[in-house]
C-alpha positions as CSV (number, residue, x, y, z in Angstrom):
1,X,-16.3,21.9,32.1
2,X,-14.8,18.6,31.2
3,X,-11.1,18.0,32.0
4,X,-8.7,15.0,31.6
5,X,-5.6,15.0,33.6
6,X,-3.0,12.3,33.8
7,X,0.0,11.4,35.9
8,X,3.1,9.3,35.0
9,X,6.3,8.6,36.3
10,X,8.4,8.3,33.3
11,X,11.5,6.8,34.6
12,X,13.8,9.4,33.1
13,X,12.4,8.6,29.4
14,X,13.8,4.9,29.8
15,X,11.6,1.8,28.2
16,X,11.9,-0.6,30.9
17,X,10.9,-4.4,30.6
18,X,11.6,-5.5,33.9
19,X,14.1,-7.2,36.0
20,X,16.9,-10.1,35.6
21,X,17.6,-12.4,38.6
22,X,19.3,-9.8,40.6
23,X,16.6,-7.9,40.4
24,X,18.3,-5.3,38.4
25,X,16.3,-3.2,35.5
26,X,16.3,-4.5,32.1
27,X,15.7,-1.7,29.5
28,X,14.9,-1.5,25.7
29,X,17.2,1.8,25.6
30,X,16.2,5.5,26.1
31,X,13.4,6.6,24.1
32,X,11.9,9.7,25.4
33,X,10.2,10.3,22.2
34,X,7.8,7.5,22.6
35,X,6.4,9.1,25.7
36,X,5.8,12.3,23.9
37,X,3.9,10.3,21.1
38,X,1.9,8.9,24.0
39,X,0.8,12.0,25.7
40,X,0.3,13.5,22.2
41,X,-2.5,10.6,21.6
42,X,-4.1,11.1,24.8
43,X,-4.6,14.7,24.4
44,X,-4.4,15.9,28.2
45,X,-5.4,19.4,29.4
46,X,-3.1,18.6,32.7
47,X,0.1,16.3,32.5
48,X,2.0,15.9,35.7
49,X,5.1,13.9,35.7
50,X,7.5,12.2,38.2
51,X,11.0,11.0,37.1
52,X,11.0,13.6,34.6
53,X,14.0,14.0,32.5
54,X,16.1,17.6,32.7
55,X,19.0,18.8,30.9
56,X,20.3,20.8,33.2
57,X,20.6,21.9,36.8
58,X,18.0,24.8,36.5
59,X,15.4,22.3,35.4
60,X,15.6,22.7,31.7
61,X,14.1,20.3,29.8
62,X,14.1,19.5,26.1
63,X,12.0,16.8,27.0
64,X,9.2,18.7,28.2
65,X,9.4,21.3,25.6
66,X,8.7,18.6,23.4
67,X,5.9,17.4,25.1
68,X,4.3,21.1,25.5
69,X,4.5,21.6,21.8
70,X,3.0,18.0,20.9
71,X,0.3,18.1,23.2
72,X,-0.9,22.1,22.8
73,X,0.2,22.4,26.7
74,X,1.8,25.9,26.5
75,X,2.0,26.5,30.6
76,X,4.5,24.5,32.3
77,X,7.0,24.2,35.5
78,X,9.5,21.9,36.0
79,X,11.4,21.3,39.5
80,X,14.5,19.5,39.0
81,X,15.8,16.9,41.9
82,X,18.6,14.6,41.6
83,X,21.0,13.9,39.0
84,X,19.8,11.0,36.3
85,X,20.8,7.4,37.5
86,X,20.0,5.8,34.1
87,X,21.1,8.5,31.6
88,X,24.3,10.1,31.6
89,X,24.9,13.8,32.4
90,X,20.7,14.4,32.8
91,X,18.4,14.9,35.8
92,X,15.5,13.8,36.9
93,X,12.6,15.8,39.0
94,X,8.7,16.8,38.5
95,X,6.9,18.2,36.1
96,X,3.3,20.1,35.6
97,X,2.2,20.8,32.2
98,X,-1.2,22.4,31.4
99,X,-3.3,24.4,28.9
100,X,-4.4,26.5,31.8
101,X,-2.4,29.9,32.5
102,X,-0.7,29.2,35.7
103,X,-1.3,32.0,37.9
104,X,0.5,30.7,41.5
105,X,3.5,28.5,42.1
106,X,5.8,27.3,44.4
107,X,7.9,24.4,45.7
108,X,8.3,23.0,49.1
109,X,11.0,20.4,50.0
110,X,9.5,17.7,51.7
111,X,11.2,16.9,55.6
112,X,13.8,14.2,54.7
113,X,14.3,11.6,57.4
114,X,17.6,11.3,56.7
115,X,18.0,7.5,56.9
116,X,20.7,5.4,54.9
117,X,21.2,1.6,54.0
118,X,23.9,-0.6,52.8
119,X,22.4,-2.2,49.5
120,X,23.2,-6.2,48.7
121,X,25.9,-5.1,46.5
122,X,27.5,-2.9,48.7
123,X,26.4,0.7,47.7
124,X,25.8,2.9,50.7
125,X,22.4,4.8,49.9
126,X,21.1,8.1,51.6
127,X,17.8,9.0,51.1
128,X,17.4,11.9,48.6
129,X,15.5,14.8,49.2
130,X,11.8,14.9,47.8
131,X,9.6,18.1,46.8
132,X,6.5,19.2,46.1
133,X,5.1,21.8,43.3
134,X,2.3,23.8,44.0
135,X,0.0,25.3,41.1
136,X,-2.8,27.5,41.1
137,X,-4.3,26.8,37.3
138,X,-6.9,29.4,35.8
139,X,-9.4,27.3,34.1
140,X,-12.0,29.9,33.2
141,X,-12.6,33.3,33.7
142,X,-14.4,32.7,37.5
143,X,-12.7,29.7,38.4
144,X,-9.4,27.9,39.7
145,X,-7.7,24.7,40.3
146,X,-5.2,24.0,42.9
147,X,-2.7,21.3,41.7
148,X,-0.2,19.4,43.6
149,X,2.4,17.2,42.3
150,X,4.7,15.2,44.2
151,X,7.5,12.2,44.2
152,X,7.5,10.9,47.8
153,X,10.6,8.9,49.5
154,X,11.1,5.6,48.7
155,X,11.2,3.7,52.1
156,X,11.1,0.3,50.5
157,X,14.9,0.3,48.9
158,X,15.9,0.8,52.8
159,X,13.9,-1.7,54.3
160,X,11.5,1.0,56.5
161,X,8.1,1.8,55.9
162,X,7.0,5.7,56.2
163,X,3.7,4.6,57.8
164,X,5.4,3.1,60.8
165,X,4.9,5.1,64.0
166,X,8.5,6.4,63.7
167,X,7.7,8.7,61.1
168,X,4.3,10.2,62.4
169,X,5.9,13.3,62.9
170,X,7.3,13.4,59.2
171,X,3.6,12.6,57.9
172,X,2.2,15.0,59.8
173,X,4.3,17.6,58.0
174,X,4.1,16.4,54.9
175,X,0.0,16.4,55.2
176,X,0.1,20.1,55.9
177,X,2.0,20.3,52.9
178,X,-0.3,18.3,51.1
179,X,-3.6,18.6,52.0
180,X,-5.2,21.3,50.0
181,X,-7.4,24.3,50.8
182,X,-11.1,23.7,50.8
183,X,-11.6,24.1,46.7
184,X,-11.4,22.6,44.0
185,X,-8.1,20.8,43.9
186,X,-5.9,17.8,42.7
187,X,-3.0,16.0,44.2
188,X,-1.0,13.9,42.1
189,X,1.9,11.5,42.8
190,X,4.1,8.6,43.0
191,X,3.4,8.0,46.9
192,X,5.3,4.9,47.0
193,X,2.6,3.3,49.4
194,X,4.4,-0.4,48.8
195,X,2.1,-3.4,50.2
196,X,-0.4,-0.8,51.7
197,X,-3.4,1.4,50.5
198,X,-2.6,4.6,50.6
199,X,-5.8,5.2,53.2
200,X,-3.8,3.2,55.7
201,X,-0.4,4.3,54.9
202,X,-1.4,8.2,55.1
203,X,-4.2,8.5,57.2
204,X,-3.1,12.2,58.0
205,X,-4.3,12.7,54.2
206,X,-8.0,12.1,55.6
207,X,-8.9,10.2,52.2
208,X,-12.6,9.6,51.5
209,X,-13.1,12.6,53.8
210,X,-11.2,15.5,52.2
211,X,-9.9,13.5,49.3
212,X,-10.9,10.7,46.9
213,X,-8.8,8.7,44.7
214,X,-9.7,9.0,40.9
215,X,-7.7,5.9,39.7
216,X,-7.6,2.2,41.0
217,X,-5.6,-0.6,39.7
218,X,-4.2,-3.9,40.7
219,X,-0.1,-3.9,40.7
220,X,-0.1,-7.7,40.6
221,X,-1.4,-7.5,36.8
222,X,1.4,-5.6,35.7
223,X,4.4,-7.9,36.8
224,X,7.4,-8.3,36.2
225,X,7.3,-5.0,34.4
226,X,5.9,-3.3,37.7
227,X,7.7,-4.1,40.7
228,X,4.9,-3.9,43.0
229,X,1.7,-6.2,44.2
230,X,0.1,-2.5,45.5
231,X,-1.0,0.3,43.8
232,X,1.2,3.7,44.6
233,X,0.7,6.2,42.1
234,X,-2.3,7.9,42.8
235,X,-4.6,10.7,41.3
236,X,-6.2,12.4,44.3
237,X,-9.0,15.2,44.2
238,X,-11.4,17.0,46.5
239,X,-15.1,15.7,46.5
240,X,-16.5,18.4,44.4
241,X,-14.6,17.3,41.5
242,X,-16.7,14.8,39.8
243,X,-15.1,12.0,38.0
244,X,-16.2,10.4,34.7
245,X,-14.1,8.5,33.6
246,X,-10.5,6.8,34.4
247,X,-8.0,4.0,33.7
248,X,-4.6,2.9,33.7
249,X,-2.0,2.0,31.0
250,X,1.3,0.2,31.4
251,X,3.6,0.8,28.5
252,X,7.2,2.0,28.5
253,X,7.8,3.0,32.4
254,X,8.1,0.6,35.1
255,X,5.0,2.3,36.3
256,X,1.5,2.8,35.0
257,X,0.1,6.0,33.7
258,X,-3.2,7.1,35.6
259,X,-5.7,8.8,33.6
260,X,-8.9,10.3,34.7
261,X,-11.5,12.5,33.0
262,X,-13.4,14.9,35.2
263,X,-15.9,17.6,35.6
264,X,-15.6,20.5,37.1
């Protein structure tokens, strides 16, 4: 069976243009409909989102409902995280949208290192909580796929790195939550692996052995819209999932969208 899977950090539905001299975001407005149109044109079978726009604390999302209808992805699960910081009176979080029935679903809270910092503008920042969505998809009468979607902690905004030795115990805990059971599995997410490859930043995931990366990109070619030199988003898969085609697209967000077609 051929399956098309997309991971996208949609920056709360904003249209991102880059940064000013003070490294503040420059936007061309709030246009979630452009994201909906793009995903509809791509026709994914599975769509995983980070910084997904939500309207209410219970995860209700008009944005996801429109994606579900436009993309013919009738099954979806939303996980609200924090209050949106670019869009007033909204929330953002994780979402899984799929054409396959979701037979099992759970959410997990990642252990939070509870670090904090004072930003150059004087704001006092605390590390917000981060989560994992874990779903079992029934892709055929006799075949299931485990799907994990996450958005990990942005240590770069706190002048720290999650691959530093002081956070080894946290990485071990996160890996236990993320490493899938030995069956057909995807892990999608924004891992915030700034300035380092994920294999080096997160060796506990055993990429190259238990998992392989489906989409690779060079962050430098998308600057200044994309702020990093390295890849930080990934679609990972177990070795029994065969990659057929992969690419990325840099459009409206401050992150490339990852697109992979696989054989299961």
